[in-house]
N, C-alpha and C positions, 0 to 999 in steps of 0.2 A: 395488321394481319387479319385476313378474312376468317370468319367462322360460320358455321351453320349454313343457312340457306344461301347467303352471299358466296360462301366458298363453293358450295355445290353448283350454284349458277355459273360461277367463274370457271370451274373445272370441267363442267359437262361438255362444252364444245371441244376442249382440248383432249378430253378422254376419247371422244368420238374420233378425233383426228388420229390419236395414237393407235386406235384399232386398225387404222389403215396401214401401219407399218409393223403390225404384229406378226410378220412372217419374214423369214430370211430372204426369200426371193424378192419381196418388195423392197427390202433394205438394199439388196444388190442393185435393183433397178434404180433406186434413188441415187446410189453411189455413181452408177454410170451416167445418169442425167446431170449429176453435179459437174461432170467433165465436159459434156456437150449434149446437144439435142439429138435424139435418135428416132428413126422410124421403128415400128414394132419388129420387123423382120431382123434388123440389126441387133436389137436388144436380145431377141431370141437366140441368134447366133452367138453373141458375145457371152451370154450366161448359160448357153447350152441347154435350153429348155424348148419344148414344143411350142409352136405359135399359139395354140389354143390356151395353154397354161399362162403364157405371157399376156395374152389378151385378157384373161380373167384377172390377173394381178394389176394390169394397167387400169382396168375398169374400176377396181377398188381404190386405187390411188387417185384417180380422177374424182370419184365419188366422195372421198374423204378430204379432198382439197390439197393434196400434196403436189399434184402435177396437172398440167393442162395439155391439150392437144391442139395442133394448128395444121390445117390442111393447106397445102400448096400444090395446085394441080391435082395429081392423083396420089401424092405422097402425104401421109399424115405423120407428123413428127411430134414427139412427146418432149416436154420440157418442165423443169421444176417451177413451182410457184414460190417465188422468193418471199412473198408476204407470209406464207405459212411458216417458214423457218424463222423469219423475223418475229412473228407473233409468239412462237414457242420460246424463243430465246428471251424475249421481253418478259414473258410470264415468270421465268425463273430468275432473270436478272433483277427483277423488282422485289427480291427477298433479301434478308440479311446475308444469306449464303452467297447470293449473286453479287451483292454490293461489296462483300469482303473479298471474294475470290476473283472478281472481274470488275475492278474499279474503272470508272470511265475517265 
């Protein structure tokens, strides 16, 4: 078990990542992107939000490492970054709670 500086050093990047999902609209966007990759306008239509607000939330999700964007022609599609989810899961799975409740 980590303590002190080691614990703070280990949790700081995860804490920053978690700030990225500290809003229900961003959680909704992640949920959509877990089903398929979407361009911004389709995300806005699906969750019924204005484009400028969706753009704001997408920028935060990109900045905090939850999603990435890929441009194909004139279309920019957003997709999840699997590694972020894997890293978060690993962080908690490597604890007694994780090992007890999610045995490998």
